[in-house]
Backbone as CSV, one residue per row, in Angstrom:
resi,resn,N_x,N_y,N_z,CA_x,CA_y,CA_z,C_x,C_y,C_z
1,MET,0.213,-27.228,-55.565,-1.195,-27.527,-55.736,-1.586,-28.620,-54.752
2,ALA,-2.739,-28.485,-54.147,-3.218,-29.463,-53.174,-3.669,-30.741,-53.865
3,LYS,-3.382,-31.861,-53.207,-3.835,-33.138,-53.756,-5.353,-33.210,-53.673
4,SER,-5.953,-33.884,-54.626,-7.414,-33.971,-54.625,-7.883,-35.065,-53.676
5,ASP,-9.046,-34.871,-53.101,-9.745,-35.835,-52.255,-9.067,-36.169,-50.933
6,ILE,-8.113,-35.350,-50.453,-7.549,-35.621,-49.134,-7.738,-34.454,-48.164
7,HIS,-8.089,-33.290,-48.678,-8.236,-32.114,-47.836,-9.713,-31.853,-47.534
8,PRO,-9.997,-31.308,-46.336,-11.398,-30.968,-46.042,-11.855,-29.782,-46.883
9,LYS,-13.152,-29.624,-46.991,-13.712,-28.494,-47.744,-13.355,-27.198,-47.043
10,TRP,-12.954,-26.200,-47.801,-12.535,-24.909,-47.254,-13.644,-23.881,-47.468
11,TYR,-14.019,-23.212,-46.382,-15.027,-22.155,-46.438,-14.308,-20.827,-46.209
12,PRO,-14.084,-20.047,-47.254,-13.339,-18.793,-47.104,-14.110,-17.712,-46.348
13,ASP,-15.432,-17.827,-46.291,-16.237,-16.830,-45.588,-17.054,-17.481,-44.471
14,ALA,-16.398,-18.240,-43.603,-17.089,-18.879,-42.484,-17.477,-17.807,-41.461
15,LYS,-18.685,-17.894,-40.948,-19.184,-16.902,-39.987,-18.906,-17.355,-38.569
16,VAL,-18.433,-16.417,-37.743,-18.168,-16.682,-36.331,-19.284,-16.033,-35.529
17,TYR,-19.975,-16.838,-34.716,-21.097,-16.360,-33.906,-20.703,-16.320,-32.438
18,CYS,-21.107,-15.245,-31.769,-20.950,-15.125,-30.320,-22.263,-14.567,-29.792
19,ASN,-22.908,-15.304,-28.897,-24.212,-14.926,-28.340,-25.257,-14.717,-29.438
20,GLY,-25.228,-15.545,-30.463,-26.223,-15.490,-31.521,-26.011,-14.417,-32.564
21,GLN,-24.939,-13.645,-32.462,-24.671,-12.583,-33.421,-23.395,-12.893,-34.200
22,VAL,-23.388,-12.532,-35.463,-22.183,-12.701,-36.272,-21.188,-11.625,-35.861
23,VAL,-19.992,-12.048,-35.436,-18.999,-11.077,-34.995,-17.868,-10.894,-36.005
24,MET,-17.650,-11.889,-36.872,-16.618,-11.759,-37.899,-16.763,-12.906,-38.890
25,THR,-16.063,-12.796,-39.991,-15.973,-13.895,-40.946,-14.502,-14.212,-41.151
26,ILE,-14.205,-15.511,-41.222,-12.833,-15.975,-41.388,-12.829,-17.165,-42.331
27,GLY,-11.673,-17.634,-42.700,-11.548,-18.866,-43.454,-11.466,-20.045,-42.506
28,SER,-12.217,-21.110,-42.785,-12.260,-22.255,-41.878,-12.698,-23.504,-42.627
29,THR,-12.539,-24.645,-41.989,-13.039,-25.894,-42.549,-14.469,-26.163,-42.107
30,LYS,-15.051,-25.288,-41.307,-16.444,-25.373,-40.881,-17.180,-24.139,-41.410
31,PRO,-18.427,-24.267,-41.851,-19.142,-23.099,-42.384,-19.553,-22.107,-41.301
32,GLU,-19.755,-22.575,-40.056,-20.131,-21.704,-38.942,-19.348,-22.103,-37.705
33,LEU,-18.898,-21.109,-36.949,-18.208,-21.346,-35.691,-18.959,-20.621,-34.590
34,HIS,-19.242,-21.305,-33.484,-19.920,-20.707,-32.343,-18.932,-20.629,-31.186
35,VAL,-18.663,-19.408,-30.713,-17.683,-19.193,-29.654,-18.339,-18.486,-28.474
36,ASP,-17.752,-18.665,-27.295,-18.226,-17.982,-26.095,-17.492,-16.661,-25.888
37,VAL,-16.209,-16.633,-26.255,-15.378,-15.455,-26.027,-14.637,-15.127,-27.320
38,TRP,-14.567,-13.855,-27.630,-13.772,-13.386,-28.756,-13.139,-12.068,-28.359
39,SER,-12.303,-11.493,-29.181,-11.556,-10.296,-28.798,-12.447,-9.108,-28.488
40,GLY,-13.655,-9.089,-28.991,-14.558,-7.969,-28.726,-15.204,-7.996,-27.354
41,ASN,-15.215,-9.157,-26.676,-15.808,-9.191,-25.336,-14.868,-9.787,-24.301
42,HIS,-13.616,-10.070,-24.657,-12.660,-10.601,-23.700,-12.097,-9.465,-22.843
43,PRO,-12.031,-9.644,-21.514,-11.568,-8.566,-20.636,-10.167,-8.046,-20.965
44,PHE,-9.287,-8.886,-21.444,-7.933,-8.427,-21.767,-7.950,-7.395,-22.883
45,TYR,-8.754,-7.619,-23.895,-8.794,-6.717,-25.051,-9.708,-5.518,-24.836
46,THR,-10.691,-5.625,-23.955,-11.607,-4.509,-23.722,-11.103,-3.566,-22.642
47,GLY,-10.033,-3.935,-21.938,-9.470,-3.065,-20.907,-10.138,-3.192,-19.556
48,THR,-10.957,-4.200,-19.358,-11.620,-4.380,-18.073,-11.016,-5.524,-17.274
49,GLN,-9.787,-5.906,-17.610,-9.126,-7.022,-16.935,-8.773,-6.633,-15.502
50,LYS,-9.008,-7.558,-14.591,-8.654,-7.359,-13.193,-7.696,-8.461,-12.782
51,ILE,-6.638,-8.086,-12.074,-5.714,-9.082,-11.556,-6.199,-9.466,-10.162
52,ILE,-6.495,-10.728,-9.992,-6.966,-11.204,-8.701,-5.750,-11.597,-7.877
53,ASP,-5.547,-10.917,-6.775,-4.396,-11.144,-5.922,-4.797,-12.067,-4.782
54,THR,-4.444,-13.342,-4.898,-4.754,-14.280,-3.836,-3.546,-14.428,-2.937
55,GLU,-3.744,-14.193,-1.668,-2.713,-14.337,-0.641,-1.513,-13.434,-0.877
56,GLY,-1.690,-12.295,-1.536,-0.614,-11.335,-1.719,0.483,-11.773,-2.672
57,ARG,0.205,-12.703,-3.548,1.239,-13.235,-4.443,1.727,-12.204,-5.441
58,VAL,0.817,-11.389,-5.960,1.231,-10.373,-6.926,2.122,-9.345,-6.243
59,GLU,1.718,-8.880,-5.069,2.515,-7.899,-4.330,3.874,-8.476,-3.953
60,ARG,3.895,-9.734,-3.540,5.163,-10.376,-3.173,6.072,-10.488,-4.393
61,PHE,5.517,-10.805,-5.561,6.295,-10.871,-6.794,6.873,-9.500,-7.133
62,LEU,6.037,-8.469,-7.026,6.503,-7.122,-7.353,7.613,-6.679,-6.406
63,ARG,7.482,-7.011,-5.117,8.530,-6.645,-4.148,9.805,-7.431,-4.423
64,LYS,9.669,-8.705,-4.755,10.833,-9.569,-4.964,11.696,-9.076,-6.119
65,TYR,11.065,-8.625,-7.178,11.813,-8.203,-8.357,11.961,-6.688,-8.460
66,GLY,11.716,-5.980,-7.356,11.987,-4.555,-7.299,11.061,-3.696,-8.123
67,MET,9.854,-4.166,-8.381,8.911,-3.392,-9.183,7.974,-2.560,-8.322
68,SER,8.082,-2.697,-7.018,7.217,-1.957,-6.111,8.072,-1.056,-5.249
69,SER,7.531,0.094,-4.897,8.302,1.045,-4.097,8.244,0.722,-2.617
70,THR,7.332,-0.158,-2.198,7.202,-0.486,-0.779,8.028,-1.716,-0.460
71,GLN,8.918,-1.584,0.473,9.732,-2.695,0.955,9.332,-2.957,2.401
72,THR,9.083,-4.204,2.732,8.648,-4.544,4.081,9.688,-5.404,4.756
73,SER,9.477,-5.646,6.013,10.417,-6.470,6.776,10.342,-7.927,6.334
74,ASP,9.290,-8.309,5.616,9.186,-9.676,5.114,10.333,-9.979,4.174
75,ASP,10.731,-9.011,3.356,11.834,-9.224,2.428,13.136,-9.471,3.181
76,ASP,13.359,-8.741,4.261,14.583,-8.902,5.049,14.599,-10.282,5.693
77,GLN,13.480,-10.761,6.170,13.424,-12.063,6.816,13.596,-13.180,5.800
78,ASN,13.092,-13.029,4.589,13.210,-14.050,3.571,14.636,-14.189,3.049
79,LYS,15.434,-13.134,3.110,16.788,-13.162,2.583,17.767,-13.840,3.552
80,LYS,17.405,-13.973,4.814,18.316,-14.563,5.813,18.433,-16.050,5.652
């Protein structure tokens, strides 16, 4: 049993707002939560995620660990 007068008030049906709309209800110590990103509009969960390849780092990683079918002379020079 929880001690009295030391815990914050618990709201079992706290509303989560994103862009002014209620997107879900959860349990929280705040009655309302305002968020910018949630699983319904995050690119990772919606399938619209893009990997930004700066300076070929992703391709170099894939070549280094054998995940890419293209092997270049850069790999041979790096191993020397």
